[in-house]
N, C-alpha and C positions, 0 to 999 in steps of 0.2 A: 578355396575360400577360407578354410580353417586357418591356413598360414597367414593370410593377410589379416584375418581377424586378430590373431595373436600378436602380430607385429604391430598393429594399430593400438592395441591395449598397452603394449610395452612402450612405443614411441611417445604416446601421449600421457603415459603414466596414469591410466584411467582407474585401475583397481589391481589388487594382487590376489594370489591364490588363497591367502590367509583371510581375506575379507568375507564377512557374511553379507550376501547380496539379496535384494528383493527384485524380482523381474515383474514388471507390470505387463500382464498378458491379456490381451482382448481375445485371442483365438485366430486372429488374422495372420496372414503370411509372415509379416515382419517379426511379430513378437514370437510366433512359433519357431521361425527360423533362429531367433536369438536364443530361445530355450534349448534348441538342438545344439547350437554352437557352444553354449555354456556347458552343457552336459558332456559333449564330446571332448571338451578340452579340460574337464575336471575341476570346474569351479564350484564353490559352495553358495548355493542359492535356493530360494523358495519362490513360489508363484503367488501373485496377488491379482485378483480379477474383480473388476467392477461391473456390476450389473445395474445399469441405468434405468431399466424398465421403460425404454423408449420405443422398442420395436416388437412389442407383444411377445409372441412365442419365440421369435428370432433371438431376442435377448436371453431368454431362458435356455435355449438350445445352445447358444455360445457358452453359457455357464456350464452346462452339462459336458460340452466338448472339452473345456478347459480342466474340469475335474477328472474326466477320463484321461487326458493326457498327463496330468500330475500323477495319477495312479500308475500309468504305463511307465513313466520315467522315474517312479518311485520318489516323488518330491512332495514336500509339504506345500499345501495350497490354501490360501486365504481368500475368502470370497465375501464381499460386501455389497448389499442392494441398497439403492437410493430412490427416493422419490424426487427424481430430477425436475419434473414439471412444476411440482409444488415449490421447490427451492427456487427455480427460475422466476416464477411469479412473485414470490415473497421478496426477492432481492432485485426485481425488475431488470433481469439480464437475460440474454438469449440462452436457449437450451445448451448451445455448444460451450458458452462461458460457464454456465452452471455445472455442467459435466466436468469441465476442466478444474473448476475450484473444488468440487466435491472429491474428485479423484486425487489431486495432489495433496490436499488437506489429509485424506485418509492415508496415503502413502507415508506422509511424514509421521503420522501418529503410530502406524504400524512399524515403521523403521525404529522409532524410539522404543516401542513395546517389545520388540523381539531382539533389540540391540544390534540391528544391521547396520552396516557402514554406508552403503549406497542403495539408491533406487535406480534400477536400469529401465530405460524406456527405448523402444525400438524404432526411433525415427531414422530414416534412411536418406540417401542423396536426393531422391525425388521430393521428399517432404521439405527438405532445405530449399530446394528451388521453388517449390509452391509458396513457401512462406516468404521468400524474397519478394515475389509478385503481390502477394496479399499485403505486405507492408508497404510496397511501393504504391499500390492503388489506394490504400487507406491513408497513407502519409504518416510515416513513423520517424522521420529524420534519418540521419546516417545510421544511427545505432541499429535500427531495424533492417538495414540492408547488409549487415555484416555477417549474416548467416547464423544458423543454429550452432551454439557451442557444444563441443563434445562433453564438456564437464563444467557444471555450474552448481556450486554448493554441493549438495548431496544428490543431485540428479546427474546420471551419466548416460551418454548415448554412444554406444560403441559401434553402431551400424552406419554412421553417416558417410562412410567411404563406399558403401555398396548402393547400387541402383535397385529399384523395385524389380526390374527384370532379372538381375543377378540373384536376388533373393528367392524369387520364385523358381529359377532354374536349379538352385541348390536344393529346394524342397522336392522338386520333380526328381532329381537324381537320387534323393533319399527316399523317395516314395512316401513322404510324409504329408498327410492331408492337413488342411487348414479351413477356417471359416471365411466366407465372403460376406461382407457387410453391404446389404442391398442399398443402404443410404449413400454409399460411395459413388453411386452412379446418378444421384439426384443433383442436377445442376443448378438448383435453387440456391445451393450452398456455394459461396465464393470459391473455396478450395477446389471443389470438384468442377466448377466452370473453368477455372484455370487449368486443371489437369486434362480435362477432356476437349477443350476448345483452344485456349490461348497457346499452350505449349506446343501442340501439334502444328499450329499455324506458324509459329516462330521456327520450328524445326524444318518446316517446308522451305523457309527462306534461308536458314543457315543450319544445316544438318549437325554442325559441330558447335552449336551455340552453347551447349552445356559447359564444355571446356572453356569456351571463351568468357562465360559468365563467371566461371570459378576463378579464372585469372583476375578478372576485374574485382570481384569480391575480396580476394586476397590483397589486391592493391588498395581497395577502400580501407581494409583493416590497417594497413600501414600508414595511410593518411590519417586515419582516426587516432592511431597511437601517437602520431606527431602532435595532432590537435590537443589530445588529452594532456600531454606534457605542458603545453602552453596554457591550457585551460586551468590546470591546477594552480599554476602561479598567479593567474589573474583572479581566480576564485578567492584566493587568500586575501587579496586586496579589496574585493568587492563584498564578500559575504561574512557575516558574523552570526553565529548561533547564540541566541540568548534564551532567557527563560520564556519570553513570549514565543519564540520560534526562529525562523530564519529571516534575517534582516539583510537587505541589499542596498548598498549605498547608492543613491540615485544619480548624484553628480558624477561619481566615478564611472557608473555604467554609461551614461550618456557621453562621456569623454573618450571612451574607447572606440577603435574602429571595429566594424563588424559586430557591433554590440548585440544584434538580434541573435547570432549564433551562440554567443556566450550565455545570453539570458535564456534561451531555449534549453540549453544544457542544464542550467540551474533549476528551472522551474518544471521541467518534464517529470522528474521523480515524484513531484507533488500533484501530478495529474493535470497541469495547466497546458494549454496549447494556444492561448491568445496572445502570442508575442507582439504582434503588430499593434494591437489595441492597447496592450499595457505600455509599450514604448510611446505611443501617442499620448497616453495619459500622463506619462512621466514628464513630457514637454508642455503640459497644459496645467489644468487645475488639479489640486490634490483632493484626496478623499474618495476617489473612485475605487470601488470594490469589484474583484473578480472572484469566481468560485469554480472550484473543481468538485468532484464527488466527495473528497476528503478533506479539502483545505480551502482557506480563503486568502486572498492577497489584496492588501491595502496599499494603494499608492498614497503614501503619506507625504508630509512636507519635504522630508530629506531622505526618506527610505522607502523601499518596498518592503512590507512586513507580511511574511507568510506564516499562518498558524493553522493548527488543526481545528476543524469545525467540531464544536462540542455541543452536546445536546443537554443544556442545563437551564433552559429558559423558564421552566416551571419548578425550579428548585425552591424548597421551602423546608427548612430544618428548624425544629423547636430545640431550644437550649435552656436547660434548667440552670439554677443558680451557679453551680460550680462545674457544669459540664465543660470538658475540653474538647476541641475539634481538631481533626487531622486532614479531613477532606470536606470540600474541595479546596479549602484553605486551612491554615493552622492558626487556631485561636485558643487562647486560655484566659481564665477569668479568676479573680481573687479579690477579697476584701482588703482594704488598706486603711492605716491610720494616718496616711499622708494626705494632708489637706491642701498641700501646695501643688498647683497645676504645673505639670511639666510638658513643654511643648515638644512633643515627639509624634511624628506621623503614625507610628506603629503602635501607639498607646492611646487609649481614651480613658480619661478620668471622669467618672459619672457619679451623679448623685443617686445613691441606691434606692432611696426611699421614693424617688420619682419613676422607678422603673416597675413594669408589670411582668412577672415571670409566668410562664416561660418566655424568654425572649426568642425572637425568630431571625433566621439568616435567609436572605433571599437576593435574587437579582432585581436591578431597577426596572421599572416600567414607565411608559409614557404617562404623564400627569403626576408623577411623583414630585413632592416638594418637601422642603425642610426649612428650619430657621437656622442659618449658618452661625456658628460661634462668633460673637462680636457684632452681629447685625440685629437690628430691631424687628425687621420684617422677614416675611418668608420668601423663598426663592425656589423656583423650579429647578429640578435636578438637570434638565436639559440645558438650562442657561448657565448653571454652575459648571457643567462640562465644557461649554463654549469658552467661558471666562477663564478657565483653567487649562485650556488647550488640550483637552482630552482627545486622543485619536479614536477612530471607530473601535479599535481593538481594546483601548483602555476602557471605553464604555461598556463593552460586552464582558470584560473581565472584572467590572466593578461589583462588589458585594455590599449589602446594606445589613446593618444590625438594627433590628426594630423592637420597639416595645408596644404591643398591641398594634394599632394602625400607624404609629408614629415612627419616623426614622430617627434613630438615636445616633448613628454614626455611619458616614460614608467611609467604609473601612479603609484606613491607610490615608485618608484625605482630610476630613472635617467632621467634628461632632456637631450635634444640634444644640443650639444655645439653651433650650428648655431643660436639657439633662446635665448641664455643666455644674461643677461644684462651686460652692459660694461659702461665704462666712456662716450661713445658716445650715450648711451641710452637716448632718450627724454621721452618716455612714458613706464612705467612699468605695466605690466599686470600680475596679480596673479591668478593662478588656485589652488584650495585647495580641497583636499579630506577629508571629514569629516564624 
C-alpha cells in the first residue's frame, strides 16, 4: 500500500517532501491510516482535530485518542472545539453542513497561521462512490457526478485510490487501533443509507459495478471537458460582468440550442436551480425575480441580471456639512461660488440656505415623493421609476440625499425643485457622486 500511495502522490503531483502539511484527523480508520502512511514515508505534517461536541463523551474520547496518537508519533497536534448545534441553528443549516463549514474554515485559518501548504483529508474510494449517489439523488448536474477531485485549491485527498477495506486491512497488519464513529451506522443520514443499503443491493446485481462506475465517471469527465471548451466560447457571447453583477443577453440565450444546459452552468455558481422557470420567464413578461440564498436574478427587458443580495434596507447615514462618504457610495460635498447650474447627473447644485444639516443618506421606501426639477407638482418615486424605466435592481440600488424629511436629490438622477439654485441663491452647495 505504501508504494501505491507514493506513486499516486507522484503521478498526480499532489505535494512534495518539502511541503508543510496539515492532516485533518478524526481518529477514524481512514485518517489514522493516512497519518501512518505519511509518517512511514517521511512527510512533514501536523495533525488537526475538530471536536464538534455532537456525540457527548464519544467526541471527547476521539479527541483524547488523537492527542495520544500525536504523542506516540511525536507530531504537533492542533485541536479545536465547536458549538456545532448553535452554529447550525443560527445559520439554519443541517448539523452535517454546519460541521463541514466550521471544519474547512478552521483548516484554512490554521493553514495560513502555521504557513502550511496543503490540508490533507482522508476521503477514499468508497467515499467517492457514496458521493456520486448522493449527488445523483439530490440532483447536482453533471459536475456533481464527476467524482471527488484528488486536489482542489489547498485541499488534497491522497487516499482516493484505496477502498475502505484496503485501509482497514492496512491498519490490521500494522496493529494500529482507530476509533469507530457510532453515527456511521445511523441510516437516517443519506450517506449511511447508501453505504449500508443501496450499494450492497447493486453489488448483488453486479459484483464488479465499482469498476464499471469508475470507467463511466472517467468517460463523463471527458464529455464534460469537451462541453466546457464549447461553453467557454458561448459564455463570452452571452455573459458580461458589470458593476451591477452578471448580465446575460436574453435574445442570444434564447437563440442557442440546448440553452437550458448553458444557462444552468452559468447560474449554478450563484446558487440558482430554477432553469426551466427562468427560461419560461424569458419568453414572457419581464420583471420576474428569482432568488438563491446569496443572489437575486431579474428577468429584465433585454437581459438576465444577477446581483448579490445586500442587506441595506434600513440604511441611514447622517452627513455633516463637509463630510465625504466612501461607502456604500462615494459622495463629496463642497461650497461653490458658481451660480450657473450645470446639467450633470453625478452632480447636484443646491441652495445651501434651504438645507438642514446634518443631511441624511438612505434608501427609498414606498410612499416617498419629491418635486422633480422643472415640475410644479410633486411626484411619487415609484412613478418616477416607472417613467424613467428603472429596473428592479436600479430601484434597489437607488440612494436618496435628504434634508430633514424632504428628498433633496435622487442621487445620480434628479434633484428636488425646492432645493435648486436661483437668482436669489446666496450660497451654492455641490454634492458630487464620484
